[in-house]
Each structure stands twice: as C-alpha cells, then as structure tokens.
Backbone as XML, in Angstrom:
<?xml version="1.0"?>
<chain id="A" units="angstrom">
  <residue number="1" name="MET">
    <atom name="N" x="8.094" y="11.583" z="-10.381"/>
    <atom name="CA" x="8.372" y="10.637" z="-9.301"/>
    <atom name="C" x="7.246" y="9.605" z="-9.225"/>
  </residue>
  <residue number="2" name="ILE">
    <atom name="N" x="7.604" y="8.373" z="-9.081"/>
    <atom name="CA" x="6.628" y="7.293" z="-8.926"/>
    <atom name="C" x="6.235" y="7.207" z="-7.456"/>
  </residue>
  <residue number="3" name="HIS">
    <atom name="N" x="4.930" y="7.224" z="-7.203"/>
    <atom name="CA" x="4.428" y="7.095" z="-5.837"/>
    <atom name="C" x="4.120" y="5.630" z="-5.565"/>
  </residue>
  <residue number="4" name="THR">
    <atom name="N" x="4.611" y="5.135" z="-4.443"/>
    <atom name="CA" x="4.344" y="3.761" z="-4.037"/>
    <atom name="C" x="3.814" y="3.758" z="-2.614"/>
  </residue>
  <residue number="5" name="VAL">
    <atom name="N" x="3.351" y="2.627" z="-2.169"/>
    <atom name="CA" x="2.882" y="2.495" z="-0.791"/>
    <atom name="C" x="4.030" y="2.807" z="0.177"/>
  </residue>
  <residue number="6" name="ALA">
    <atom name="N" x="5.243" y="2.467" z="-0.178"/>
    <atom name="CA" x="6.397" y="2.722" z="0.685"/>
    <atom name="C" x="6.664" y="4.212" z="0.864"/>
  </residue>
  <residue number="7" name="ASN">
    <atom name="N" x="6.169" y="5.065" z="-0.053"/>
    <atom name="CA" x="6.366" y="6.513" z="0.040"/>
    <atom name="C" x="5.331" y="7.209" z="0.905"/>
  </residue>
  <residue number="8" name="LEU">
    <atom name="N" x="4.257" y="6.518" z="1.268"/>
    <atom name="CA" x="3.200" y="7.147" z="2.062"/>
    <atom name="C" x="3.681" y="7.458" z="3.468"/>
  </residue>
  <residue number="9" name="GLN">
    <atom name="N" x="3.127" y="8.524" z="4.034"/>
    <atom name="CA" x="3.342" y="8.863" z="5.434"/>
    <atom name="C" x="2.162" y="8.304" z="6.223"/>
  </residue>
  <residue number="10" name="ARG">
    <atom name="N" x="2.310" y="8.193" z="7.523"/>
    <atom name="CA" x="1.247" y="7.646" z="8.365"/>
    <atom name="C" x="-0.052" y="8.420" z="8.139"/>
  </residue>
  <residue number="11" name="GLY">
    <atom name="N" x="-1.145" y="7.700" z="7.844"/>
    <atom name="CA" x="-2.447" y="8.304" z="7.623"/>
    <atom name="C" x="-2.720" y="8.701" z="6.180"/>
  </residue>
  <residue number="12" name="GLU">
    <atom name="N" x="-1.711" y="8.714" z="5.332"/>
    <atom name="CA" x="-1.919" y="9.075" z="3.930"/>
    <atom name="C" x="-2.579" y="7.940" z="3.168"/>
  </residue>
  <residue number="13" name="LYS">
    <atom name="N" x="-3.291" y="8.331" z="2.119"/>
    <atom name="CA" x="-4.021" y="7.362" z="1.300"/>
    <atom name="C" x="-3.612" y="7.506" z="-0.154"/>
  </residue>
  <residue number="14" name="GLY">
    <atom name="N" x="-3.831" y="6.463" z="-0.910"/>
    <atom name="CA" x="-3.591" y="6.486" z="-2.339"/>
    <atom name="C" x="-4.421" y="5.403" z="-3.008"/>
  </residue>
  <residue number="15" name="ILE">
    <atom name="N" x="-4.540" y="5.521" z="-4.319"/>
    <atom name="CA" x="-5.270" y="4.533" z="-5.110"/>
    <atom name="C" x="-4.245" y="3.666" z="-5.833"/>
  </residue>
  <residue number="16" name="ILE">
    <atom name="N" x="-4.400" y="2.364" z="-5.723"/>
    <atom name="CA" x="-3.467" y="1.444" z="-6.371"/>
    <atom name="C" x="-3.650" y="1.518" z="-7.880"/>
  </residue>
  <residue number="17" name="GLU">
    <atom name="N" x="-2.563" y="1.829" z="-8.587"/>
    <atom name="CA" x="-2.612" y="1.907" z="-10.042"/>
    <atom name="C" x="-2.224" y="0.578" z="-10.668"/>
  </residue>
  <residue number="18" name="GLU">
    <atom name="N" x="-1.116" y="0.031" z="-10.213"/>
    <atom name="CA" x="-0.678" y="-1.237" z="-10.794"/>
    <atom name="C" x="0.176" y="-2.012" z="-9.805"/>
  </residue>
  <residue number="19" name="LEU">
    <atom name="N" x="0.229" y="-3.288" z="-10.045"/>
    <atom name="CA" x="1.043" y="-4.210" z="-9.260"/>
    <atom name="C" x="1.924" y="-4.988" z="-10.216"/>
  </residue>
  <residue number="20" name="SER">
    <atom name="N" x="3.059" y="-5.379" z="-9.740"/>
    <atom name="CA" x="3.900" y="-6.281" z="-10.510"/>
    <atom name="C" x="3.491" y="-7.692" z="-10.100"/>
  </residue>
  <residue number="21" name="PHE">
    <atom name="N" x="2.655" y="-8.317" z="-10.909"/>
    <atom name="CA" x="2.077" y="-9.609" z="-10.541"/>
    <atom name="C" x="3.128" y="-10.686" z="-10.303"/>
  </residue>
  <residue number="22" name="ASP">
    <atom name="N" x="4.301" y="-10.539" z="-10.904"/>
    <atom name="CA" x="5.369" y="-11.516" z="-10.698"/>
    <atom name="C" x="6.042" y="-11.342" z="-9.341"/>
  </residue>
  <residue number="23" name="GLU">
    <atom name="N" x="5.931" y="-10.146" z="-8.764"/>
    <atom name="CA" x="6.676" y="-9.841" z="-7.544"/>
    <atom name="C" x="5.796" y="-9.649" z="-6.311"/>
  </residue>
  <residue number="24" name="ILE">
    <atom name="N" x="4.476" y="-9.588" z="-6.483"/>
    <atom name="CA" x="3.556" y="-9.403" z="-5.369"/>
    <atom name="C" x="2.951" y="-10.761" z="-5.003"/>
  </residue>
  <residue number="25" name="PRO">
    <atom name="N" x="2.954" y="-11.097" z="-3.716"/>
    <atom name="CA" x="2.377" y="-12.390" z="-3.308"/>
    <atom name="C" x="0.895" y="-12.488" z="-3.677"/>
  </residue>
  <residue number="26" name="LEU">
    <atom name="N" x="0.487" y="-13.634" z="-4.157"/>
    <atom name="CA" x="-0.900" y="-13.878" z="-4.539"/>
    <atom name="C" x="-1.835" y="-13.632" z="-3.359"/>
  </residue>
  <residue number="27" name="ALA">
    <atom name="N" x="-1.424" y="-13.998" z="-2.167"/>
    <atom name="CA" x="-2.265" y="-13.813" z="-0.979"/>
    <atom name="C" x="-2.606" y="-12.341" z="-0.768"/>
  </residue>
  <residue number="28" name="LEU">
    <atom name="N" x="-1.687" y="-11.457" z="-1.075"/>
    <atom name="CA" x="-1.924" y="-10.022" z="-0.931"/>
    <atom name="C" x="-3.025" y="-9.566" z="-1.890"/>
  </residue>
  <residue number="29" name="MET">
    <atom name="N" x="-2.983" y="-10.051" z="-3.105"/>
    <atom name="CA" x="-4.019" y="-9.707" z="-4.081"/>
    <atom name="C" x="-5.362" y="-10.321" z="-3.691"/>
  </residue>
  <residue number="30" name="GLU">
    <atom name="N" x="-5.340" y="-11.523" z="-3.133"/>
    <atom name="CA" x="-6.576" y="-12.174" z="-2.702"/>
    <atom name="C" x="-7.245" y="-11.424" z="-1.559"/>
  </residue>
  <residue number="31" name="MET">
    <atom name="N" x="-6.464" y="-10.674" z="-0.787"/>
    <atom name="CA" x="-7.012" y="-9.886" z="0.321"/>
    <atom name="C" x="-7.529" y="-8.528" z="-0.146"/>
  </residue>
  <residue number="32" name="GLY">
    <atom name="N" x="-7.483" y="-8.271" z="-1.459"/>
    <atom name="CA" x="-8.074" y="-7.049" z="-1.988"/>
    <atom name="C" x="-7.099" y="-5.992" z="-2.435"/>
  </residue>
  <residue number="33" name="CYS">
    <atom name="N" x="-5.840" y="-6.269" z="-2.370"/>
    <atom name="CA" x="-4.817" y="-5.307" z="-2.790"/>
    <atom name="C" x="-4.666" y="-5.399" z="-4.307"/>
  </residue>
  <residue number="34" name="ILE">
    <atom name="N" x="-5.609" y="-4.752" z="-5.015"/>
    <atom name="CA" x="-5.645" y="-4.818" z="-6.475"/>
    <atom name="C" x="-5.818" y="-3.408" z="-7.037"/>
  </residue>
  <residue number="35" name="PRO">
    <atom name="N" x="-5.513" y="-3.210" z="-8.314"/>
    <atom name="CA" x="-5.665" y="-1.883" z="-8.919"/>
    <atom name="C" x="-7.070" y="-1.310" z="-8.735"/>
  </residue>
  <residue number="36" name="GLY">
    <atom name="N" x="-7.118" y="-0.001" z="-8.441"/>
    <atom name="CA" x="-8.379" y="0.693" z="-8.228"/>
    <atom name="C" x="-8.804" y="0.793" z="-6.783"/>
  </residue>
  <residue number="37" name="LYS">
    <atom name="N" x="-8.174" y="0.052" z="-5.902"/>
    <atom name="CA" x="-8.532" y="0.068" z="-4.484"/>
    <atom name="C" x="-7.722" y="1.116" z="-3.725"/>
  </residue>
  <residue number="38" name="GLU">
    <atom name="N" x="-8.344" y="1.664" z="-2.696"/>
    <atom name="CA" x="-7.677" y="2.658" z="-1.853"/>
    <atom name="C" x="-6.845" y="1.952" z="-0.792"/>
  </residue>
  <residue number="39" name="VAL">
    <atom name="N" x="-5.651" y="2.475" z="-0.551"/>
    <atom name="CA" x="-4.770" y="1.935" z="0.478"/>
    <atom name="C" x="-4.372" y="3.079" z="1.412"/>
  </residue>
  <residue number="40" name="THR">
    <atom name="N" x="-4.367" y="2.794" z="2.710"/>
    <atom name="CA" x="-3.978" y="3.770" z="3.726"/>
    <atom name="C" x="-2.830" y="3.189" z="4.543"/>
  </residue>
  <residue number="41" name="LEU">
    <atom name="N" x="-1.809" y="4.001" z="4.767"/>
    <atom name="CA" x="-0.715" y="3.565" z="5.642"/>
    <atom name="C" x="-1.136" y="3.841" z="7.074"/>
  </residue>
  <residue number="42" name="ILE">
    <atom name="N" x="-1.297" y="2.801" z="7.862"/>
    <atom name="CA" x="-1.718" y="2.935" z="9.251"/>
    <atom name="C" x="-0.517" y="3.288" z="10.124"/>
  </residue>
  <residue number="43" name="GLN">
    <atom name="N" x="0.524" y="2.501" z="10.010"/>
    <atom name="CA" x="1.752" y="2.760" z="10.769"/>
    <atom name="C" x="2.864" y="1.893" z="10.217"/>
  </residue>
  <residue number="44" name="PHE">
    <atom name="N" x="4.068" y="2.145" z="10.705"/>
    <atom name="CA" x="5.209" y="1.319" z="10.328"/>
    <atom name="C" x="6.013" y="1.031" z="11.572"/>
  </residue>
  <residue number="45" name="SER">
    <atom name="N" x="6.789" y="-0.009" z="11.522"/>
    <atom name="CA" x="7.589" y="-0.396" z="12.684"/>
    <atom name="C" x="8.715" y="0.623" z="12.888"/>
  </residue>
  <residue number="46" name="PRO">
    <atom name="N" x="9.379" y="0.598" z="14.028"/>
    <atom name="CA" x="10.455" y="1.562" z="14.295"/>
    <atom name="C" x="11.558" y="1.564" z="13.225"/>
  </residue>
  <residue number="47" name="LEU">
    <atom name="N" x="11.810" y="0.450" z="12.599"/>
    <atom name="CA" x="12.833" y="0.398" z="11.551"/>
    <atom name="C" x="12.220" y="0.554" z="10.159"/>
  </residue>
  <residue number="48" name="LYS">
    <atom name="N" x="10.926" y="0.940" z="10.122"/>
    <atom name="CA" x="10.171" y="1.175" z="8.876"/>
    <atom name="C" x="9.980" y="-0.078" z="8.026"/>
  </residue>
  <residue number="49" name="ASP">
    <atom name="N" x="10.055" y="-1.230" z="8.639"/>
    <atom name="CA" x="9.792" y="-2.484" z="7.942"/>
    <atom name="C" x="9.377" y="-3.502" z="8.999"/>
  </residue>
  <residue number="50" name="PRO">
    <atom name="N" x="8.175" y="-4.002" z="8.990"/>
    <atom name="CA" x="7.147" y="-3.932" z="7.961"/>
    <atom name="C" x="6.290" y="-2.670" z="8.092"/>
  </residue>
  <residue number="51" name="LEU">
    <atom name="N" x="5.403" y="-2.484" z="7.087"/>
    <atom name="CA" x="4.420" y="-1.410" z="7.064"/>
    <atom name="C" x="3.057" y="-2.029" z="7.332"/>
  </residue>
  <residue number="52" name="TYR">
    <atom name="N" x="2.223" y="-1.322" z="8.073"/>
    <atom name="CA" x="0.871" y="-1.804" z="8.362"/>
    <atom name="C" x="-0.097" y="-0.960" z="7.532"/>
  </residue>
  <residue number="53" name="ILE">
    <atom name="N" x="-0.866" y="-1.618" z="6.670"/>
    <atom name="CA" x="-1.747" y="-0.903" z="5.757"/>
    <atom name="C" x="-3.189" y="-1.356" z="5.899"/>
  </residue>
  <residue number="54" name="ASP">
    <atom name="N" x="-4.088" y="-0.535" z="5.375"/>
    <atom name="CA" x="-5.517" y="-0.832" z="5.332"/>
    <atom name="C" x="-5.936" y="-0.809" z="3.873"/>
  </residue>
  <residue number="55" name="VAL">
    <atom name="N" x="-6.503" y="-1.908" z="3.405"/>
    <atom name="CA" x="-7.070" y="-1.996" z="2.063"/>
    <atom name="C" x="-8.453" y="-2.609" z="2.217"/>
  </residue>
  <residue number="56" name="ASN">
    <atom name="N" x="-9.486" y="-1.855" z="1.841"/>
    <atom name="CA" x="-10.876" y="-2.345" z="1.934"/>
    <atom name="C" x="-11.260" y="-2.762" z="3.347"/>
  </residue>
  <residue number="57" name="GLY">
    <atom name="N" x="-10.766" y="-2.091" z="4.348"/>
    <atom name="CA" x="-11.104" y="-2.420" z="5.728"/>
    <atom name="C" x="-10.299" y="-3.559" z="6.318"/>
  </residue>
  <residue number="58" name="SER">
    <atom name="N" x="-9.432" y="-4.151" z="5.541"/>
    <atom name="CA" x="-8.559" y="-5.215" z="6.041"/>
    <atom name="C" x="-7.206" y="-4.621" z="6.390"/>
  </residue>
  <residue number="59" name="HIS">
    <atom name="N" x="-6.730" y="-4.919" z="7.576"/>
    <atom name="CA" x="-5.430" y="-4.424" z="8.025"/>
    <atom name="C" x="-4.430" y="-5.564" z="7.972"/>
  </residue>
  <residue number="60" name="PHE">
    <atom name="N" x="-3.282" y="-5.295" z="7.382"/>
    <atom name="CA" x="-2.241" y="-6.311" z="7.360"/>
    <atom name="C" x="-0.874" y="-5.667" z="7.210"/>
  </residue>
  <residue number="61" name="ALA">
    <atom name="N" x="0.144" y="-6.447" z="7.494"/>
    <atom name="CA" x="1.531" y="-5.979" z="7.423"/>
    <atom name="C" x="2.161" y="-6.492" z="6.134"/>
  </residue>
  <residue number="62" name="ILE">
    <atom name="N" x="2.941" y="-5.610" z="5.516"/>
    <atom name="CA" x="3.693" y="-6.015" z="4.326"/>
    <atom name="C" x="5.124" y="-5.521" z="4.464"/>
  </residue>
  <residue number="63" name="ARG">
    <atom name="N" x="6.020" y="-6.199" z="3.835"/>
    <atom name="CA" x="7.431" y="-5.801" z="3.856"/>
    <atom name="C" x="7.620" y="-4.559" z="2.997"/>
  </residue>
  <residue number="64" name="ARG">
    <atom name="N" x="8.585" y="-3.739" z="3.358"/>
    <atom name="CA" x="8.888" y="-2.523" z="2.603"/>
    <atom name="C" x="9.206" y="-2.874" z="1.141"/>
  </residue>
  <residue number="65" name="GLU">
    <atom name="N" x="9.914" y="-3.957" z="0.938"/>
    <atom name="CA" x="10.259" y="-4.402" z="-0.420"/>
    <atom name="C" x="9.000" y="-4.612" z="-1.268"/>
  </residue>
  <residue number="66" name="THR">
    <atom name="N" x="7.970" y="-5.186" z="-0.680"/>
    <atom name="CA" x="6.708" y="-5.394" z="-1.382"/>
    <atom name="C" x="5.988" y="-4.060" z="-1.587"/>
  </residue>
  <residue number="67" name="ALA">
    <atom name="N" x="5.984" y="-3.207" z="-0.569"/>
    <atom name="CA" x="5.319" y="-1.903" z="-0.649"/>
    <atom name="C" x="5.910" y="-1.039" z="-1.765"/>
  </residue>
  <residue number="68" name="GLU">
    <atom name="N" x="7.186" y="-1.194" z="-2.032"/>
    <atom name="CA" x="7.838" y="-0.427" z="-3.094"/>
    <atom name="C" x="7.387" y="-0.864" z="-4.478"/>
  </residue>
  <residue number="69" name="ARG">
    <atom name="N" x="6.743" y="-2.010" z="-4.585"/>
    <atom name="CA" x="6.293" y="-2.526" z="-5.880"/>
    <atom name="C" x="4.809" y="-2.267" z="-6.142"/>
  </residue>
  <residue number="70" name="ILE">
    <atom name="N" x="4.135" y="-1.630" z="-5.175"/>
    <atom name="CA" x="2.726" y="-1.283" z="-5.340"/>
    <atom name="C" x="2.666" y="0.192" z="-5.723"/>
  </residue>
  <residue number="71" name="ILE">
    <atom name="N" x="2.398" y="0.448" z="-6.993"/>
    <atom name="CA" x="2.408" y="1.806" z="-7.535"/>
    <atom name="C" x="1.034" y="2.445" z="-7.358"/>
  </residue>
  <residue number="72" name="LEU">
    <atom name="N" x="1.043" y="3.704" z="-6.901"/>
    <atom name="CA" x="-0.187" y="4.445" z="-6.653"/>
    <atom name="C" x="-0.433" y="5.463" z="-7.755"/>
  </residue>
  <residue number="73" name="VAL">
    <atom name="N" x="-1.713" y="5.679" z="-8.075"/>
    <atom name="CA" x="-2.088" y="6.699" z="-9.047"/>
    <atom name="C" x="-1.724" y="8.057" z="-8.484"/>
  </residue>
  <residue number="74" name="LYS">
    <atom name="N" x="-2.128" y="8.331" z="-7.249"/>
    <atom name="CA" x="-1.849" y="9.595" z="-6.593"/>
    <atom name="C" x="-2.093" y="9.443" z="-5.110"/>
  </residue>
  <residue number="75" name="ARG">
    <atom name="N" x="-1.593" y="10.404" z="-4.371"/>
    <atom name="CA" x="-1.873" y="10.447" z="-2.952"/>
    <atom name="C" x="-3.163" y="11.208" z="-2.755"/>
  </residue>
  <residue number="76" name="LEU">
    <atom name="N" x="-3.919" y="10.840" z="-1.750"/>
    <atom name="CA" x="-5.193" y="11.481" z="-1.469"/>
    <atom name="C" x="-5.109" y="12.210" z="-0.147"/>
  </residue>
  <residue number="77" name="CYS">
    <atom name="N" x="-5.866" y="13.288" z="-0.021"/>
    <atom name="CA" x="-5.959" y="14.011" z="1.247"/>
    <atom name="C" x="-6.732" y="13.157" z="2.240"/>
  </residue>
  <residue number="78" name="ASP">
    <atom name="N" x="-6.513" y="13.385" z="3.530"/>
    <atom name="CA" x="-7.224" y="12.624" z="4.548"/>
    <atom name="C" x="-8.728" y="12.859" z="4.510"/>
  </residue>
  <residue number="79" name="GLU">
    <atom name="N" x="-9.170" y="14.022" z="3.977"/>
    <atom name="CA" x="-10.582" y="14.329" z="3.957"/>
    <atom name="C" x="-11.348" y="13.499" z="2.940"/>
  </residue>
  <residue number="80" name="LEU">
    <atom name="N" x="-10.658" y="12.935" z="1.933"/>
    <atom name="CA" x="-11.368" y="12.193" z="0.871"/>
    <atom name="C" x="-11.777" y="10.825" z="1.309"/>
  </residue>
</chain>
C-alpha cells in the first residue's frame, strides 16, 4: 500500500518520499514540502477536505487531491 499525506490520521507523522512535480503547486514546495521533510497531519475539516498539515513548523491547508499526490516513506510514531 502506498502511504500518502491523505492517509494520515490526526497527529500522525511521515517523511515525504516523493512528489509529483507536475501535479504539486510550486508554492507548496517553496514552503518546504519537499522530499526528506517530516509532515504531520494537524487536523482536517468536517468533510475531510482541506487537510491542515505541519511541515518544518509551517502550518497550511492543502486539498485532499494534492495530499493524495504526496507519497510518504513511512508513518512515524508520535514519540519520534
């Protein structure tokens, strides 16, 4: 199974493995959402779109469609 940001539960973390550069907004990458960085799902709206994430201490909202294109190496425990 491929793990993506859209698969995370609230509070879960993962390391970004790859992005589809053709499908991810440049602004998102400029804010630090790049391979090797840790991403945490902070919360999601009642309809699960958008998702609110933390990457490098920056909090921002992304659409579920975009979150499904951010592939994670693995999920991390909250203690890490």
